[in-house]
C-alpha positions in Angstrom: 86.4 108.2 108.8 83.1 110.0 108.4 82.0 111.4 105.1 81.5 114.9 106.5 85.2 115.0 107.5 86.2 114.9 103.8 86.0 117.5 101.1 84.3 116.1 98.0 85.6 118.2 95.1 83.6 118.0 91.8 86.8 118.8 89.8 88.5 115.7 91.3 85.6 113.4 90.6 84.4 113.4 94.2 87.7 112.2 95.6 88.1 112.5 99.4 90.5 115.4 100.0 92.3 116.7 103.1 90.6 119.6 104.8 92.1 122.3 107.1 90.1 121.1 110.1 91.3 117.5 109.9 93.6 116.5 112.8 96.6 114.3 112.5 94.5 111.1 113.1 91.9 112.0 110.4 94.7 112.8 107.9 96.5 109.6 108.8 93.3 107.6 108.0 92.9 109.5 104.7 96.5 108.7 103.9 95.8 105.0 104.5 92.9 105.2 102.1 95.2 106.5 99.3 98.0 104.1 100.2 95.6 101.1 99.8 93.2 102.4 97.2 90.2 102.1 99.4 87.2 104.3 100.5 86.8 105.9 97.1 90.5 106.8 96.8 92.7 105.6 94.0 95.9 103.8 94.9 98.2 106.8 94.8 101.6 106.8 96.6 102.3 110.4 95.9 99.0 111.6 97.5 99.4 109.1 100.3 102.9 110.4 101.1 101.7 114.0 101.0 98.8 113.3 103.3 101.0 111.3 105.7 103.4 114.2 105.7 100.6 116.6 106.6 99.4 114.2 109.3 102.9 113.9 110.8 103.1 117.7 110.9 99.8 117.7 112.9 101.3 115.3 115.4 100.5 111.8 114.1 103.3 109.4 115.1 101.8 106.6 113.0 101.9 108.8 109.9 105.7 109.3 110.3 106.2 105.6 110.2 103.9 105.1 107.2 105.5 108.0 105.3 108.9 106.4 105.8 107.6 103.0 104.6 105.9 104.7 101.6 109.2 106.5 100.8 110.9 103.1 100.4 108.4 102.2 97.6 108.8 105.5 95.8 111.5 107.0 93.5 113.1 110.4 94.3 110.9 112.2 91.8 107.7 110.9 93.4 108.9 111.8 96.9 109.8 115.3 95.7 106.4 115.7 94.0 104.7 114.6 97.3 106.8 117.1 99.3 106.0 119.9 96.9 102.3 119.1 97.1 102.4 119.2 100.9 104.2 122.5 100.8 101.6 124.0 98.4 98.8 122.8 100.7 100.6 124.5 103.7 101.4 127.6 101.7 97.8 128.0 100.6 97.0 128.4 104.3 94.9 125.3 104.5 96.9 123.7 107.3 97.1 124.5 110.9 100.2 122.7 112.2 100.7 121.2 115.7 102.5 123.4 118.1 
């Protein structure tokens, strides 16, 4: 994933964040970074699940599989938190979903 595809937010310590223009594949790759703690991302299952959810909504089949696998490693509260975060991201108008 190229650096220009990621938002670098000073408030988050420069963490790579999803951006509205990212397609399902780019979001999937970002989710992988959070699920493995690589590429400047902390190991964060909630963020990874949220990003995989966004990627799946943008058409990434792989993200659906990884989201399901990630769910098996998480408790219900973590999954709920990830789903709420994805909903907030969508409600903020930052996502354009696949048709």
